[in-house]
Wavefront OBJ file of the C-alpha trace (Angstrom):
o trace
v -113.631 -107.774 144.645
v -112.819 -104.156 145.213
v -112.677 -101.449 142.613
v -109.477 -100.801 140.780
v -108.372 -97.428 139.508
v -105.513 -96.794 137.072
v -103.131 -94.074 138.032
v -101.182 -91.935 135.544
v -98.689 -90.237 137.811
v -96.129 -87.730 136.481
v -92.451 -88.327 137.187
v -92.414 -86.659 140.552
v -95.571 -88.441 141.720
v -94.135 -91.692 140.514
v -90.928 -91.200 142.585
v -93.137 -90.469 145.677
v -95.254 -93.616 145.101
v -92.101 -95.669 144.645
v -90.676 -94.414 147.979
v -94.011 -95.271 149.711
v -93.919 -98.707 148.236
v -90.351 -99.350 149.489
v -91.338 -98.019 152.945
v -94.448 -100.270 153.045
v -92.462 -103.335 151.992
v -89.782 -102.643 154.604
v -92.401 -102.192 157.397
v -94.111 -105.393 156.318
v -90.920 -107.392 156.403
v -90.059 -106.035 159.836
v -93.551 -107.011 161.006
v -93.132 -110.548 159.771
v -89.887 -110.931 161.799
v -91.733 -110.156 165.052
v -93.071 -113.090 167.168
v -96.856 -113.388 167.202
v -98.644 -111.567 170.000
v -99.097 -113.612 173.102
v -96.029 -115.857 172.655
v -93.196 -115.465 175.176
v -89.777 -115.534 173.796
v -88.005 -118.173 175.845
v -85.291 -119.303 173.481
v -86.332 -122.904 173.733
v -86.208 -123.028 177.561
v -88.966 -122.798 180.060
v -89.038 -119.711 182.256
v -87.543 -120.382 185.651
v -90.744 -119.998 187.507
v -92.539 -122.579 185.359
v -89.620 -125.034 185.551
v -89.393 -124.641 189.345
v -93.116 -125.244 189.815
v -92.926 -128.378 187.612
v -89.969 -129.807 189.570
v -90.881 -128.835 193.143
v -94.622 -129.870 193.086
v -95.552 -131.621 196.335
v -95.985 -135.315 196.088
v -98.656 -136.890 198.246
v -98.224 -140.324 199.861
v -101.336 -141.518 197.983
v -99.473 -141.245 194.686
v -96.913 -144.002 195.791
l 1 2 3 4 5 6 7 8 9 10 11 12 13 14 15 16 17 18 19 20 21 22 23 24 25 26 27 28 29 30 31 32 33 34 35 36 37 38 39 40 41 42 43 44 45 46 47 48 49 50 51 52 53 54 55 56 57 58 59 60 61 62 63 64
């Protein structure tokens, strides 16, 4: 567990800390709305190149 320090800010410092807290919370919420890195946004569909490669794969006579 890390160390904890109690702050005793004056009114002006308290207002600045409150604004920083609001900004940090807003940034955190925006970050949570973003897709995780490495995942393509495809809206539930396969990208055209992947779909085409799956449907146009050559079929050998040995498979029949």
